N, C-alpha and C positions, 0 to 999 in steps of 0.2 A: 379432467373436468372437476373432480372432487377437490383438487388443490386450489383451483380458482374459487370454489365455493368457500373453502376454509379461509382463504386470504380475504375474501369479502366479509366474512363473519368477524374476522379479527379487526378489520377496519371499522366495523359498526359498533364495536364494544365501547369505544369512547377513549378516555384518557389512558386507561391501562393498555388498550390495544395500540394506541399511538406510541407508547413507550416500547412495546414489543416490536413495533414497526421500525423504530429507530435502531434497535439491535439488529434486525435483519438487514437493514440498509448498511449498517456498519460492517457486517460480515461480507456483503457483496463488495463494498468499497475496499476493504482490506484485501480481499482476494484479487480484485482488479489491480490494486497497487502492487501486490506481490508479482502478479503475472507481468505487469509493465516493467518492473525492475529487473526481473529475470531476462526478459527479452532485450532490454537495454544493455545489460551486462554481456549477454551473448553476442549481440551485434558489435559492441565496442571491442570485445576480445577478438572477434573475427577480423574487425577492421585493423586492429593493432598487428595481428598476425600477417595480414595482407600487406600492410605498410612495410613491415620488416622484410618480407619476402621480395617485394617489388623493388624497394629502394636499397636493399642490401645493407641494412642498418646492423651494426654490431651492438647488441643490447648491453653488453658489458662495458662499452665505451661511450660515455655521455656526449663526447664531442661529435659523434656521428649522427646524433638525433636530428630529425628534420622537423619542420613546422607541423606537418601532419601528425607525426608521432607524438610530439609534445602536446598538440591539441587533443589527441585521443586520450593521452594519459591524464590531462587536466579534466576532461569530461568524465572519465571513469572515477577520478577522485571526487569530483563534485557530486556525482550520482551516489557514490558510496557513503556520503554523509546523511542520506535519507533513511536507510534502514534502522539506525539506532533510535530514531524518533518514533517509529511505528508503534512499539509497545507502549510508550508513554501516551500517545494519542488514543490507543485502544483502551488502556486502563482508565483514562479520563472520561471517555464517552460511556464506557460500561458503568463506571462509578456514578456518573450523572443519571443514567437510566435507572440504576438501582435505587438511588435516592428518590427519584421520581416515583418508582413503584412503591417503595416503602411509605412515602407520604400519602400516596393515593389509597393504599390498603389501610393505613392508619385512619384516614378520614372516613372510609367506608365502614369501619368497625364501630364507630361512635354512633 
């Protein structure tokens, strides 16, 4: 209950509270993205293992690959391009929030 009271008081602060709210939303979003990526990689790794087991694919011989195996590898490759962008997005949003906070504190000190 005290957490809800604290969250309400942060939202009533005004512009400074809004900047902090953006940071908390960023943390929740990044955590959700990380969980989603981990689950996706685990599912695709399990699917690749099942395809190899069921279809008897020789992983060292590319001529034995099937459409399902190639599709799984393509999807894993496409999803693998997302994690390198996460730090850049985080740094950009935190930088924007910090600039907002600095400008708000600067105005309030005058």
